N, C-alpha and C positions, 0 to 999 in steps of 0.2 A: 392156485389150488386151495389155499387156506380160506379165501373168501367164498369159494364154491362150497366147501365143507361147512363153513359157518352158516351159509344160507340154507343148506340142507338140514342142519341141526335146528334152525329156526322153524322151517316148514314142518318138521316132525314134532316140534314142541318140546324138544329136549332142552333142559336147563343148561346154559353154557358153562356153568360151574362143574358139570359132569363130564366135560371133555377137556383133555389136556394134551398138549403137544410138547415133547421134550426131545432134543437131539442128544443122544447118548451114544458114544463110541462102544464098539464091542469089547474094547479093552477096559471099560469103566463098569465092571460088574458091581462094585460097591455102590457107585452112584446110581445104577439101575435099581438096586435093592432099596436104596434110600427113597428114590422117587416113587417106586411102587408102593412102599409102606406109607409115605405121606399122602399119596393120592387115595389109597384105600381108606385111610382115616378120614379124609375129606368127604368121600362118597358116603361112608357110614354115617357121618355126622349130618348129612343132608337127608337121610332117611330114604324111604322108597320113592322111586321115580314115578311121576305121573305124566304120561305122554298123551297128547291129544291125537285123535285119529287124523292121519294125513288125507288131504283132499284127493 
């Protein structure tokens, strides 16, 4: 499933740095908040996304 998703991301022209997969248990609320904060900072540092038109 991951490879299929990666191929779709490439087809759409989305930078792979804009996609992140984390396995977090529902009992890990603090970890979820930490990952969400970190990823939000990463996305903001990348700036606006430029997507190419899919074929």
